PDB file with SEQRES, HELIX, SHEET and CRYST1 records, atoms N, CA, C and O in Angstrom:
SEQRES   1 A   86  MET TYR GLN ILE PHE TYR GLU LYS LYS ILE PHE LYS ASP          
SEQRES   2 A   86  LEU ASP LYS ILE PRO ALA TYR ASP VAL LYS LYS ILE LYS          
SEQRES   3 A   86  GLU VAL PHE GLN ASP LEU SER LYS ASN PRO PHE PRO SER          
SEQRES   4 A   86  GLY THR LYS LYS ILE SER GLY LYS ASP ASN LEU TYR ARG          
SEQRES   5 A   86  VAL GLN GLN GLY ASP TYR ARG ILE LEU TYR SER PRO ASN          
SEQRES   6 A   86  THR LYS GLU LYS GLN ILE HIS ILE LEU LEU VAL LYS ASN          
SEQRES   7 A   86  ARG LYS GLY SER TYR LYS ASN LEU                              
HELIX    1 AA1 LYS A    9  ASP A   15  1                                   7    
HELIX    2 AA2 ALA A   19  LYS A   34  1                                  16    
SHEET    1 AA1 5 GLN A   3  TYR A   6  0                                        
SHEET    2 AA1 5 GLN A  70  ASN A  78  1                                        
SHEET    3 AA1 5 TYR A  58  ASN A  65 -1                                        
SHEET    4 AA1 5 TYR A  51  GLN A  55 -1                                        
SHEET    5 AA1 5 LYS A  42  LYS A  43 -1                                        
CRYST1    1.000    1.000    1.000  90.00  90.00  90.00 P 1           1          
ATOM      1  N   MET A   1       0.789  -1.149  -0.006  1.00  0.00           N  
ATOM      2  CA  MET A   1       0.008  -0.059  -0.019  1.00  0.00           C  
ATOM      3  C   MET A   1       0.842   1.279   0.005  1.00  0.00           C  
ATOM      4  O   MET A   1       1.853   1.373   0.700  1.00  0.00           O  
ATOM      5  N   TYR A   2       0.431   2.188  -0.691  1.00  0.00           N  
ATOM      6  CA  TYR A   2       1.205   3.434  -0.854  1.00  0.00           C  
ATOM      7  C   TYR A   2       0.825   4.495   0.146  1.00  0.00           C  
ATOM      8  O   TYR A   2      -0.357   4.667   0.444  1.00  0.00           O  
ATOM      9  N   GLN A   3       1.751   5.175   0.644  1.00  0.00           N  
ATOM     10  CA  GLN A   3       1.512   6.339   1.560  1.00  0.00           C  
ATOM     11  C   GLN A   3       1.192   7.582   0.759  1.00  0.00           C  
ATOM     12  O   GLN A   3       1.872   7.830  -0.236  1.00  0.00           O  
ATOM     13  N   ILE A   4       0.152   8.419   1.143  1.00  0.00           N  
ATOM     14  CA  ILE A   4      -0.231   9.548   0.490  1.00  0.00           C  
ATOM     15  C   ILE A   4       0.218  10.750   1.253  1.00  0.00           C  
ATOM     16  O   ILE A   4       0.069  10.832   2.472  1.00  0.00           O  
ATOM     17  N   PHE A   5       0.803  11.739   0.479  1.00  0.00           N  
ATOM     18  CA  PHE A   5       1.243  13.032   1.065  1.00  0.00           C  
ATOM     19  C   PHE A   5       0.528  14.059   0.205  1.00  0.00           C  
ATOM     20  O   PHE A   5       0.391  13.900  -1.008  1.00  0.00           O  
ATOM     21  N   TYR A   6       0.092  15.085   0.846  1.00  0.00           N  
ATOM     22  CA  TYR A   6      -0.693  16.197   0.232  1.00  0.00           C  
ATOM     23  C   TYR A   6       0.059  17.548   0.354  1.00  0.00           C  
ATOM     24  O   TYR A   6       0.575  17.890   1.419  1.00  0.00           O  
ATOM     25  N   GLU A   7       0.105  18.315  -0.784  1.00  0.00           N  
ATOM     26  CA  GLU A   7       0.561  19.648  -0.698  1.00  0.00           C  
ATOM     27  C   GLU A   7      -0.458  20.374   0.105  1.00  0.00           C  
ATOM     28  O   GLU A   7      -1.618  19.965   0.158  1.00  0.00           O  
ATOM     29  N   LYS A   8      -0.043  21.477   0.754  1.00  0.00           N  
ATOM     30  CA  LYS A   8      -0.915  22.191   1.685  1.00  0.00           C  
ATOM     31  C   LYS A   8      -2.077  22.837   0.963  1.00  0.00           C  
ATOM     32  O   LYS A   8      -3.178  22.928   1.507  1.00  0.00           O  
ATOM     33  N   LYS A   9      -1.848  23.271  -0.220  1.00  0.00           N  
ATOM     34  CA  LYS A   9      -2.953  23.938  -0.992  1.00  0.00           C  
ATOM     35  C   LYS A   9      -4.079  22.962  -1.456  1.00  0.00           C  
ATOM     36  O   LYS A   9      -5.124  23.388  -1.949  1.00  0.00           O  
ATOM     37  N   ILE A  10      -3.821  21.629  -1.275  1.00  0.00           N  
ATOM     38  CA  ILE A  10      -4.904  20.739  -1.689  1.00  0.00           C  
ATOM     39  C   ILE A  10      -6.112  20.960  -0.794  1.00  0.00           C  
ATOM     40  O   ILE A  10      -7.239  20.924  -1.288  1.00  0.00           O  
ATOM     41  N   PHE A  11      -5.927  21.188   0.499  1.00  0.00           N  
ATOM     42  CA  PHE A  11      -7.129  21.391   1.394  1.00  0.00           C  
ATOM     43  C   PHE A  11      -7.867  22.735   1.030  1.00  0.00           C  
ATOM     44  O   PHE A  11      -9.092  22.770   1.155  1.00  0.00           O  
ATOM     45  N   LYS A  12      -7.248  23.733   0.630  1.00  0.00           N  
ATOM     46  CA  LYS A  12      -7.851  24.947   0.185  1.00  0.00           C  
ATOM     47  C   LYS A  12      -8.646  24.573  -1.237  1.00  0.00           C  
ATOM     48  O   LYS A  12      -9.775  25.029  -1.415  1.00  0.00           O  
ATOM     49  N   ASP A  13      -8.092  23.832  -2.111  1.00  0.00           N  
ATOM     50  CA  ASP A  13      -8.696  23.439  -3.289  1.00  0.00           C  
ATOM     51  C   ASP A  13      -9.915  22.628  -3.007  1.00  0.00           C  
ATOM     52  O   ASP A  13     -10.909  22.796  -3.713  1.00  0.00           O  
ATOM     53  N   LEU A  14      -9.921  21.765  -2.036  1.00  0.00           N  
ATOM     54  CA  LEU A  14     -11.120  20.944  -1.729  1.00  0.00           C  
ATOM     55  C   LEU A  14     -12.195  21.843  -1.024  1.00  0.00           C  
ATOM     56  O   LEU A  14     -13.388  21.568  -1.155  1.00  0.00           O  
ATOM     57  N   ASP A  15     -11.807  22.847  -0.326  1.00  0.00           N  
ATOM     58  CA  ASP A  15     -12.883  23.693   0.222  1.00  0.00           C  
ATOM     59  C   ASP A  15     -13.796  24.341  -0.837  1.00  0.00           C  
ATOM     60  O   ASP A  15     -14.935  24.725  -0.570  1.00  0.00           O  
ATOM     61  N   LYS A  16     -13.242  24.436  -2.025  1.00  0.00           N  
ATOM     62  CA  LYS A  16     -13.901  25.220  -3.087  1.00  0.00           C  
ATOM     63  C   LYS A  16     -14.765  24.278  -3.931  1.00  0.00           C  
ATOM     64  O   LYS A  16     -15.449  24.728  -4.851  1.00  0.00           O  
ATOM     65  N   ILE A  17     -14.743  23.070  -3.648  1.00  0.00           N  
ATOM     66  CA  ILE A  17     -15.360  22.060  -4.446  1.00  0.00           C  
ATOM     67  C   ILE A  17     -16.684  21.560  -3.724  1.00  0.00           C  
ATOM     68  O   ILE A  17     -16.632  21.400  -2.505  1.00  0.00           O  
ATOM     69  N   PRO A  18     -17.756  21.327  -4.338  1.00  0.00           N  
ATOM     70  CA  PRO A  18     -18.995  20.683  -3.693  1.00  0.00           C  
ATOM     71  C   PRO A  18     -18.658  19.463  -2.929  1.00  0.00           C  
ATOM     72  O   PRO A  18     -17.741  18.715  -3.269  1.00  0.00           O  
ATOM     73  N   ALA A  19     -19.447  19.258  -1.836  1.00  0.00           N  
ATOM     74  CA  ALA A  19     -19.214  18.148  -0.938  1.00  0.00           C  
ATOM     75  C   ALA A  19     -19.334  16.770  -1.579  1.00  0.00           C  
ATOM     76  O   ALA A  19     -18.596  15.850  -1.229  1.00  0.00           O  
ATOM     77  N   TYR A  20     -20.244  16.635  -2.495  1.00  0.00           N  
ATOM     78  CA  TYR A  20     -20.444  15.397  -3.232  1.00  0.00           C  
ATOM     79  C   TYR A  20     -19.260  15.039  -4.132  1.00  0.00           C  
ATOM     80  O   TYR A  20     -18.947  13.862  -4.310  1.00  0.00           O  
ATOM     81  N   ASP A  21     -18.612  16.043  -4.692  1.00  0.00           N  
ATOM     82  CA  ASP A  21     -17.378  15.851  -5.552  1.00  0.00           C  
ATOM     83  C   ASP A  21     -16.210  15.571  -4.637  1.00  0.00           C  
ATOM     84  O   ASP A  21     -15.372  14.714  -4.916  1.00  0.00           O  
ATOM     85  N   VAL A  22     -16.166  16.290  -3.561  1.00  0.00           N  
ATOM     86  CA  VAL A  22     -15.033  15.956  -2.638  1.00  0.00           C  
ATOM     87  C   VAL A  22     -15.051  14.585  -2.077  1.00  0.00           C  
ATOM     88  O   VAL A  22     -13.986  14.031  -1.808  1.00  0.00           O  
ATOM     89  N   LYS A  23     -16.177  14.009  -1.886  1.00  0.00           N  
ATOM     90  CA  LYS A  23     -16.320  12.658  -1.419  1.00  0.00           C  
ATOM     91  C   LYS A  23     -15.752  11.632  -2.474  1.00  0.00           C  
ATOM     92  O   LYS A  23     -15.075  10.657  -2.147  1.00  0.00           O  
ATOM     93  N   LYS A  24     -16.093  11.948  -3.769  1.00  0.00           N  
ATOM     94  CA  LYS A  24     -15.605  11.138  -4.849  1.00  0.00           C  
ATOM     95  C   LYS A  24     -14.122  11.306  -5.035  1.00  0.00           C  
ATOM     96  O   LYS A  24     -13.437  10.344  -5.381  1.00  0.00           O  
ATOM     97  N   ILE A  25     -13.615  12.460  -4.824  1.00  0.00           N  
ATOM     98  CA  ILE A  25     -12.115  12.713  -4.913  1.00  0.00           C  
ATOM     99  C   ILE A  25     -11.444  12.070  -3.829  1.00  0.00           C  
ATOM    100  O   ILE A  25     -10.382  11.521  -4.125  1.00  0.00           O  
ATOM    101  N   LYS A  26     -11.830  12.011  -2.610  1.00  0.00           N  
ATOM    102  CA  LYS A  26     -11.202  11.312  -1.645  1.00  0.00           C  
ATOM    103  C   LYS A  26     -11.186   9.865  -1.833  1.00  0.00           C  
ATOM    104  O   LYS A  26     -10.237   9.230  -1.374  1.00  0.00           O  
ATOM    105  N   GLU A  27     -12.197   9.227  -2.501  1.00  0.00           N  
ATOM    106  CA  GLU A  27     -12.190   7.887  -2.890  1.00  0.00           C  
ATOM    107  C   GLU A  27     -11.100   7.633  -3.923  1.00  0.00           C  
ATOM    108  O   GLU A  27     -10.496   6.560  -3.943  1.00  0.00           O  
ATOM    109  N   VAL A  28     -10.857   8.581  -4.748  1.00  0.00           N  
ATOM    110  CA  VAL A  28      -9.719   8.434  -5.717  1.00  0.00           C  
ATOM    111  C   VAL A  28      -8.428   8.410  -5.045  1.00  0.00           C  
ATOM    112  O   VAL A  28      -7.536   7.666  -5.454  1.00  0.00           O  
ATOM    113  N   PHE A  29      -8.246   9.279  -3.902  1.00  0.00           N  
ATOM    114  CA  PHE A  29      -7.008   9.244  -3.095  1.00  0.00           C  
ATOM    115  C   PHE A  29      -6.868   7.810  -2.543  1.00  0.00           C  
ATOM    116  O   PHE A  29      -5.784   7.232  -2.633  1.00  0.00           O  
ATOM    117  N   GLN A  30      -7.944   7.221  -1.971  1.00  0.00           N  
ATOM    118  CA  GLN A  30      -7.796   5.907  -1.408  1.00  0.00           C  
ATOM    119  C   GLN A  30      -7.464   4.822  -2.438  1.00  0.00           C  
ATOM    120  O   GLN A  30      -6.738   3.867  -2.161  1.00  0.00           O  
ATOM    121  N   ASP A  31      -8.032   5.011  -3.646  1.00  0.00           N  
ATOM    122  CA  ASP A  31      -7.762   4.023  -4.740  1.00  0.00           C  
ATOM    123  C   ASP A  31      -6.253   4.210  -5.102  1.00  0.00           C  
ATOM    124  O   ASP A  31      -5.577   3.200  -5.298  1.00  0.00           O  
ATOM    125  N   LEU A  32      -5.733   5.359  -5.193  1.00  0.00           N  
ATOM    126  CA  LEU A  32      -4.374   5.665  -5.494  1.00  0.00           C  
ATOM    127  C   LEU A  32      -3.481   5.023  -4.359  1.00  0.00           C  
ATOM    128  O   LEU A  32      -2.407   4.544  -4.723  1.00  0.00           O  
ATOM    129  N   SER A  33      -3.762   4.973  -3.239  1.00  0.00           N  
ATOM    130  CA  SER A  33      -2.936   4.318  -2.151  1.00  0.00           C  
ATOM    131  C   SER A  33      -2.716   2.802  -2.528  1.00  0.00           C  
ATOM    132  O   SER A  33      -1.655   2.215  -2.320  1.00  0.00           O  
ATOM    133  N   LYS A  34      -3.826   2.234  -3.101  1.00  0.00           N  
ATOM    134  CA  LYS A  34      -3.697   0.760  -3.479  1.00  0.00           C  
ATOM    135  C   LYS A  34      -2.993   0.501  -4.846  1.00  0.00           C  
ATOM    136  O   LYS A  34      -2.240  -0.454  -5.036  1.00  0.00           O  
ATOM    137  N   ASN A  35      -3.315   1.458  -5.799  1.00  0.00           N  
ATOM    138  CA  ASN A  35      -2.791   1.278  -7.089  1.00  0.00           C  
ATOM    139  C   ASN A  35      -2.431   2.657  -7.641  1.00  0.00           C  
ATOM    140  O   ASN A  35      -3.328   3.428  -7.981  1.00  0.00           O  
ATOM    141  N   PRO A  36      -1.095   2.997  -7.741  1.00  0.00           N  
ATOM    142  CA  PRO A  36      -0.708   4.488  -8.240  1.00  0.00           C  
ATOM    143  C   PRO A  36      -1.068   4.683  -9.653  1.00  0.00           C  
ATOM    144  O   PRO A  36      -1.037   5.833 -10.090  1.00  0.00           O  
ATOM    145  N   PHE A  37      -1.433   3.628 -10.492  1.00  0.00           N  
ATOM    146  CA  PHE A  37      -1.690   3.896 -11.782  1.00  0.00           C  
ATOM    147  C   PHE A  37      -3.059   3.272 -12.262  1.00  0.00           C  
ATOM    148  O   PHE A  37      -3.087   2.375 -13.105  1.00  0.00           O  
ATOM    149  N   PRO A  38      -4.183   3.796 -11.683  1.00  0.00           N  
ATOM    150  CA  PRO A  38      -5.524   3.170 -12.017  1.00  0.00           C  
ATOM    151  C   PRO A  38      -5.877   3.374 -13.375  1.00  0.00           C  
ATOM    152  O   PRO A  38      -5.253   4.204 -14.037  1.00  0.00           O  
ATOM    153  N   SER A  39      -6.869   2.670 -13.904  1.00  0.00           N  
ATOM    154  CA  SER A  39      -7.438   2.830 -15.258  1.00  0.00           C  
ATOM    155  C   SER A  39      -7.763   4.319 -15.511  1.00  0.00           C  
ATOM    156  O   SER A  39      -8.393   4.981 -14.686  1.00  0.00           O  
ATOM    157  N   GLY A  40      -7.299   4.836 -16.715  1.00  0.00           N  
ATOM    158  CA  GLY A  40      -7.670   6.220 -17.007  1.00  0.00           C  
ATOM    159  C   GLY A  40      -6.537   7.167 -16.638  1.00  0.00           C  
ATOM    160  O   GLY A  40      -6.597   8.350 -16.975  1.00  0.00           O  
ATOM    161  N   THR A  41      -5.471   6.662 -15.933  1.00  0.00           N  
ATOM    162  CA  THR A  41      -4.364   7.590 -15.543  1.00  0.00           C  
ATOM    163  C   THR A  41      -3.682   7.962 -16.892  1.00  0.00           C  
ATOM    164  O   THR A  41      -3.601   7.181 -17.840  1.00  0.00           O  
ATOM    165  N   LYS A  42      -3.237   9.138 -16.884  1.00  0.00           N  
ATOM    166  CA  LYS A  42      -2.409   9.676 -18.078  1.00  0.00           C  
ATOM    167  C   LYS A  42      -1.194  10.455 -17.468  1.00  0.00           C  
ATOM    168  O   LYS A  42      -1.284  11.181 -16.478  1.00  0.00           O  
ATOM    169  N   LYS A  43      -0.041  10.215 -18.182  1.00  0.00           N  
ATOM    170  CA  LYS A  43       1.122  10.931 -17.900  1.00  0.00           C  
ATOM    171  C   LYS A  43       1.014  12.394 -18.421  1.00  0.00           C  
ATOM    172  O   LYS A  43       0.442  12.609 -19.489  1.00  0.00           O  
ATOM    173  N   ILE A  44       1.524  13.344 -17.727  1.00  0.00           N  
ATOM    174  CA  ILE A  44       1.494  14.751 -18.262  1.00  0.00           C  
ATOM    175  C   ILE A  44       2.703  14.866 -19.152  1.00  0.00           C  
ATOM    176  O   ILE A  44       3.835  14.708 -18.695  1.00  0.00           O  
ATOM    177  N   SER A  45       2.489  15.123 -20.337  1.00  0.00           N  
ATOM    178  CA  SER A  45       3.603  15.204 -21.404  1.00  0.00           C  
ATOM    179  C   SER A  45       4.441  16.550 -21.004  1.00  0.00           C  
ATOM    180  O   SER A  45       3.942  17.623 -20.665  1.00  0.00           O  
ATOM    181  N   GLY A  46       5.762  16.256 -21.115  1.00  0.00           N  
ATOM    182  CA  GLY A  46       6.826  17.345 -20.867  1.00  0.00           C  
ATOM    183  C   GLY A  46       7.159  17.403 -19.436  1.00  0.00           C  
ATOM    184  O   GLY A  46       7.985  18.212 -19.016  1.00  0.00           O  
ATOM    185  N   LYS A  47       6.528  16.550 -18.655  1.00  0.00           N  
ATOM    186  CA  LYS A  47       6.899  16.641 -17.125  1.00  0.00           C  
ATOM    187  C   LYS A  47       7.379  15.293 -16.773  1.00  0.00           C  
ATOM    188  O   LYS A  47       6.845  14.303 -17.274  1.00  0.00           O  
ATOM    189  N   ASP A  48       8.420  15.195 -15.885  1.00  0.00           N  
ATOM    190  CA  ASP A  48       8.972  13.998 -15.407  1.00  0.00           C  
ATOM    191  C   ASP A  48       8.145  13.536 -14.101  1.00  0.00           C  
ATOM    192  O   ASP A  48       8.029  14.231 -13.091  1.00  0.00           O  
ATOM    193  N   ASN A  49       7.610  12.301 -14.275  1.00  0.00           N  
ATOM    194  CA  ASN A  49       6.871  11.659 -13.160  1.00  0.00           C  
ATOM    195  C   ASN A  49       5.705  12.464 -12.637  1.00  0.00           C  
ATOM    196  O   ASN A  49       5.542  12.659 -11.433  1.00  0.00           O  
ATOM    197  N   LEU A  50       4.860  12.947 -13.618  1.00  0.00           N  
ATOM    198  CA  LEU A  50       3.651  13.680 -13.269  1.00  0.00           C  
ATOM    199  C   LEU A  50       2.554  13.058 -13.935  1.00  0.00           C  
ATOM    200  O   LEU A  50       2.609  12.865 -15.149  1.00  0.00           O  
ATOM    201  N   TYR A  51       1.438  12.684 -13.169  1.00  0.00           N  
ATOM    202  CA  TYR A  51       0.358  12.005 -13.746  1.00  0.00           C  
ATOM    203  C   TYR A  51      -0.932  12.673 -13.408  1.00  0.00           C  
ATOM    204  O   TYR A  51      -0.963  13.440 -12.446  1.00  0.00           O  
ATOM    205  N   ARG A  52      -2.029  12.438 -14.139  1.00  0.00           N  
ATOM    206  CA  ARG A  52      -3.295  12.856 -13.693  1.00  0.00           C  
ATOM    207  C   ARG A  52      -4.332  11.744 -13.957  1.00  0.00           C  
ATOM    208  O   ARG A  52      -4.275  10.893 -14.845  1.00  0.00           O  
ATOM    209  N   VAL A  53      -5.350  11.918 -12.963  1.00  0.00           N  
ATOM    210  CA  VAL A  53      -6.559  10.982 -13.033  1.00  0.00           C  
ATOM    211  C   VAL A  53      -7.720  11.970 -12.878  1.00  0.00           C  
ATOM    212  O   VAL A  53      -7.700  12.991 -12.191  1.00  0.00           O  
ATOM    213  N   GLN A  54      -8.754  11.503 -13.633  1.00  0.00           N  
ATOM    214  CA  GLN A  54     -10.065  12.380 -13.604  1.00  0.00           C  
ATOM    215  C   GLN A  54     -10.938  11.854 -12.558  1.00  0.00           C  
ATOM    216  O   GLN A  54     -10.904  10.686 -12.171  1.00  0.00           O  
ATOM    217  N   GLN A  55     -11.766  12.814 -12.090  1.00  0.00           N  
ATOM    218  CA  GLN A  55     -12.941  12.461 -11.239  1.00  0.00           C  
ATOM    219  C   GLN A  55     -13.981  13.554 -11.626  1.00  0.00           C  
ATOM    220  O   GLN A  55     -13.965  14.695 -11.164  1.00  0.00           O  
ATOM    221  N   GLY A  56     -14.877  13.085 -12.516  1.00  0.00           N  
ATOM    222  CA  GLY A  56     -15.952  14.077 -12.925  1.00  0.00           C  
ATOM    223  C   GLY A  56     -15.288  15.227 -13.663  1.00  0.00           C  
ATOM    224  O   GLY A  56     -14.527  14.975 -14.597  1.00  0.00           O  
ATOM    225  N   ASP A  57     -15.525  16.416 -13.311  1.00  0.00           N  
ATOM    226  CA  ASP A  57     -14.984  17.608 -13.941  1.00  0.00           C  
ATOM    227  C   ASP A  57     -13.590  17.961 -13.287  1.00  0.00           C  
ATOM    228  O   ASP A  57     -13.025  18.990 -13.657  1.00  0.00           O  
ATOM    229  N   TYR A  58     -13.077  17.241 -12.438  1.00  0.00           N  
ATOM    230  CA  TYR A  58     -11.952  17.640 -11.753  1.00  0.00           C  
ATOM    231  C   TYR A  58     -10.732  16.776 -12.148  1.00  0.00           C  
ATOM    232  O   TYR A  58     -10.859  15.618 -12.546  1.00  0.00           O  
ATOM    233  N   ARG A  59      -9.615  17.365 -12.025  1.00  0.00           N  
ATOM    234  CA  ARG A  59      -8.336  16.558 -12.364  1.00  0.00           C  
ATOM    235  C   ARG A  59      -7.493  16.606 -11.043  1.00  0.00           C  
ATOM    236  O   ARG A  59      -7.424  17.585 -10.300  1.00  0.00           O  
ATOM    237  N   ILE A  60      -6.859  15.396 -10.860  1.00  0.00           N  
ATOM    238  CA  ILE A  60      -5.979  15.195  -9.748  1.00  0.00           C  
ATOM    239  C   ILE A  60      -4.579  14.934 -10.174  1.00  0.00           C  
ATOM    240  O   ILE A  60      -4.260  13.863 -10.688  1.00  0.00           O  
ATOM    241  N   LEU A  61      -3.722  15.927  -9.959  1.00  0.00           N  
ATOM    242  CA  LEU A  61      -2.346  15.725 -10.483  1.00  0.00           C  
ATOM    243  C   LEU A  61      -1.526  15.201  -9.358  1.00  0.00           C  
ATOM    244  O   LEU A  61      -1.600  15.706  -8.238  1.00  0.00           O  
ATOM    245  N   TYR A  62      -0.749  14.202  -9.632  1.00  0.00           N  
ATOM    246  CA  TYR A  62       0.149  13.604  -8.558  1.00  0.00           C  
ATOM    247  C   TYR A  62       1.423  13.146  -9.127  1.00  0.00           C  
ATOM    248  O   TYR A  62       1.612  13.127 -10.343  1.00  0.00           O  
ATOM    249  N   SER A  63       2.348  12.758  -8.218  1.00  0.00           N  
ATOM    250  CA  SER A  63       3.566  12.249  -8.521  1.00  0.00           C  
ATOM    251  C   SER A  63       3.880  11.069  -7.718  1.00  0.00           C  
ATOM    252  O   SER A  63       4.103  11.210  -6.516  1.00  0.00           O  
ATOM    253  N   PRO A  64       3.921   9.861  -8.298  1.00  0.00           N  
ATOM    254  CA  PRO A  64       4.156   8.679  -7.586  1.00  0.00           C  
ATOM    255  C   PRO A  64       5.712   8.460  -7.400  1.00  0.00           C  
ATOM    256  O   PRO A  64       6.535   8.913  -8.197  1.00  0.00           O  
ATOM    257  N   ASN A  65       6.017   7.777  -6.356  1.00  0.00           N  
ATOM    258  CA  ASN A  65       7.375   7.318  -6.021  1.00  0.00           C  
ATOM    259  C   ASN A  65       7.260   5.866  -5.709  1.00  0.00           C  
ATOM    260  O   ASN A  65       7.048   5.476  -4.561  1.00  0.00           O  
ATOM    261  N   THR A  66       7.411   4.998  -6.810  1.00  0.00           N  
ATOM    262  CA  THR A  66       7.282   3.571  -6.586  1.00  0.00           C  
ATOM    263  C   THR A  66       8.272   2.826  -5.745  1.00  0.00           C  
ATOM    264  O   THR A  66       7.986   1.744  -5.234  1.00  0.00           O  
ATOM    265  N   LYS A  67       9.506   3.442  -5.595  1.00  0.00           N  
ATOM    266  CA  LYS A  67      10.606   2.811  -4.837  1.00  0.00           C  
ATOM    267  C   LYS A  67      10.201   2.958  -3.404  1.00  0.00           C  
ATOM    268  O   LYS A  67      10.224   2.001  -2.629  1.00  0.00           O  
ATOM    269  N   GLU A  68       9.816   4.205  -3.044  1.00  0.00           N  
ATOM    270  CA  GLU A  68       9.416   4.365  -1.677  1.00  0.00           C  
ATOM    271  C   GLU A  68       7.983   4.180  -1.328  1.00  0.00           C  
ATOM    272  O   GLU A  68       7.601   4.414  -0.181  1.00  0.00           O  
ATOM    273  N   LYS A  69       7.156   3.763  -2.273  1.00  0.00           N  
ATOM    274  CA  LYS A  69       5.733   3.577  -2.124  1.00  0.00           C  
ATOM    275  C   LYS A  69       4.993   4.721  -1.548  1.00  0.00           C  
ATOM    276  O   LYS A  69       4.245   4.620  -0.576  1.00  0.00           O  
ATOM    277  N   GLN A  70       5.267   5.945  -2.271  1.00  0.00           N  
ATOM    278  CA  GLN A  70       4.631   7.180  -1.842  1.00  0.00           C  
ATOM    279  C   GLN A  70       3.870   7.793  -2.975  1.00  0.00           C  
ATOM    280  O   GLN A  70       4.279   7.627  -4.124  1.00  0.00           O  
ATOM    281  N   ILE A  71       2.784   8.494  -2.729  1.00  0.00           N  
ATOM    282  CA  ILE A  71       2.124   9.273  -3.751  1.00  0.00           C  
ATOM    283  C   ILE A  71       2.064  10.665  -3.130  1.00  0.00           C  
ATOM    284  O   ILE A  71       1.702  10.852  -1.969  1.00  0.00           O  
ATOM    285  N   HIS A  72       2.450  11.656  -3.992  1.00  0.00           N  
ATOM    286  CA  HIS A  72       2.390  13.047  -3.633  1.00  0.00           C  
ATOM    287  C   HIS A  72       1.253  13.729  -4.510  1.00  0.00           C  
ATOM    288  O   HIS A  72       1.332  13.875  -5.730  1.00  0.00           O  
ATOM    289  N   ILE A  73       0.144  14.142  -3.684  1.00  0.00           N  
ATOM    290  CA  ILE A  73      -0.946  14.800  -4.461  1.00  0.00           C  
ATOM    291  C   ILE A  73      -0.562  16.318  -4.606  1.00  0.00           C  
ATOM    292  O   ILE A  73      -0.352  17.017  -3.615  1.00  0.00           O  
ATOM    293  N   LEU A  74      -0.488  16.753  -5.800  1.00  0.00           N  
ATOM    294  CA  LEU A  74       0.031  18.023  -6.009  1.00  0.00           C  
ATOM    295  C   LEU A  74      -1.147  19.120  -6.208  1.00  0.00           C  
ATOM    296  O   LEU A  74      -1.026  20.284  -5.827  1.00  0.00           O  
ATOM    297  N   LEU A  75      -2.264  18.624  -6.829  1.00  0.00           N  
ATOM    298  CA  LEU A  75      -3.166  19.614  -7.344  1.00  0.00           C  
ATOM    299  C   LEU A  75      -4.477  18.895  -7.653  1.00  0.00           C  
ATOM    300  O   LEU A  75      -4.530  17.809  -8.229  1.00  0.00           O  
ATOM    301  N   VAL A  76      -5.606  19.642  -7.192  1.00  0.00           N  
ATOM    302  CA  VAL A  76      -6.941  19.181  -7.468  1.00  0.00           C  
ATOM    303  C   VAL A  76      -7.696  20.337  -8.045  1.00  0.00           C  
ATOM    304  O   VAL A  76      -8.035  21.252  -7.294  1.00  0.00           O  
ATOM    305  N   LYS A  77      -7.975  20.368  -9.269  1.00  0.00           N  
ATOM    306  CA  LYS A  77      -8.569  21.532  -9.922  1.00  0.00           C  
ATOM    307  C   LYS A  77      -9.630  21.075 -10.906  1.00  0.00           C  
ATOM    308  O   LYS A  77      -9.688  19.920 -11.329  1.00  0.00           O  
ATOM    309  N   ASN A  78     -10.521  22.114 -11.267  1.00  0.00           N  
ATOM    310  CA  ASN A  78     -11.638  21.845 -12.217  1.00  0.00           C  
ATOM    311  C   ASN A  78     -10.736  21.712 -13.607  1.00  0.00           C  
ATOM    312  O   ASN A  78      -9.672  22.311 -13.766  1.00  0.00           O  
ATOM    313  N   ARG A  79     -11.263  20.938 -14.461  1.00  0.00           N  
ATOM    314  CA  ARG A  79     -10.511  20.674 -15.709  1.00  0.00           C  
ATOM    315  C   ARG A  79     -10.078  21.844 -16.513  1.00  0.00           C  
ATOM    316  O   ARG A  79      -9.053  21.820 -17.193  1.00  0.00           O  
ATOM    317  N   LYS A  80     -10.961  22.984 -16.419  1.00  0.00           N  
ATOM    318  CA  LYS A  80     -10.760  24.116 -17.132  1.00  0.00           C  
ATOM    319  C   LYS A  80      -9.387  24.837 -16.803  1.00  0.00           C  
ATOM    320  O   LYS A  80      -8.824  25.500 -17.674  1.00  0.00           O  
ATOM    321  N   GLY A  81      -8.870  24.699 -15.557  1.00  0.00           N  
ATOM    322  CA  GLY A  81      -7.732  25.377 -15.105  1.00  0.00           C  
ATOM    323  C   GLY A  81      -6.618  24.412 -14.500  1.00  0.00           C  
ATOM    324  O   GLY A  81      -5.675  24.844 -13.837  1.00  0.00           O  
ATOM    325  N   SER A  82      -6.783  23.273 -14.746  1.00  0.00           N  
ATOM    326  CA  SER A  82      -5.938  22.289 -14.036  1.00  0.00           C  
ATOM    327  C   SER A  82      -4.395  22.291 -14.486  1.00  0.00           C  
ATOM    328  O   SER A  82      -3.514  21.887 -13.727  1.00  0.00           O  
ATOM    329  N   TYR A  83      -4.144  22.758 -15.730  1.00  0.00           N  
ATOM    330  CA  TYR A  83      -2.776  22.662 -16.242  1.00  0.00           C  
ATOM    331  C   TYR A  83      -2.080  24.074 -16.275  1.00  0.00           C  
ATOM    332  O   TYR A  83      -0.908  24.148 -16.643  1.00  0.00           O  
ATOM    333  N   LYS A  84      -2.717  25.092 -15.933  1.00  0.00           N  
ATOM    334  CA  LYS A  84      -2.045  26.306 -15.836  1.00  0.00           C  
ATOM    335  C   LYS A  84      -1.083  26.378 -14.713  1.00  0.00           C  
ATOM    336  O   LYS A  84      -1.332  25.885 -13.613  1.00  0.00           O  
ATOM    337  N   ASN A  85       0.123  27.056 -15.023  1.00  0.00           N  
ATOM    338  CA  ASN A  85       1.131  27.232 -14.047  1.00  0.00           C  
ATOM    339  C   ASN A  85       1.757  25.961 -13.690  1.00  0.00           C  
ATOM    340  O   ASN A  85       2.143  25.871 -12.524  1.00  0.00           O  
ATOM    341  N   LEU A  86       1.937  24.941 -14.482  1.00  0.00           N  
ATOM    342  CA  LEU A  86       2.650  23.764 -14.107  1.00  0.00           C  
ATOM    343  C   LEU A  86       4.117  23.885 -14.282  1.00  0.00           C  
ATOM    344  O   LEU A  86       4.853  22.941 -13.996  1.00  0.00           O  
TER     345      LEU A  86                                                      
END                                                                             
């Protein structure tokens, strides 16, 4: 099982998202702890070790470390603005 680490801004991002969607996003976090590359995961082109998974209209960007069994959740944003300032 992978250990999950969150950037501080993740909690601010989640506060801006409706509760129903937050519940689904947290389920994705739990799924990532079991499998860092679930179905539908895509690598972000031009970035080393950066992946995204979708949950509804939201994108979860993360960086897995398979050697240390860690997942770093970097960003949770609406799909419209999820790739700005990467």
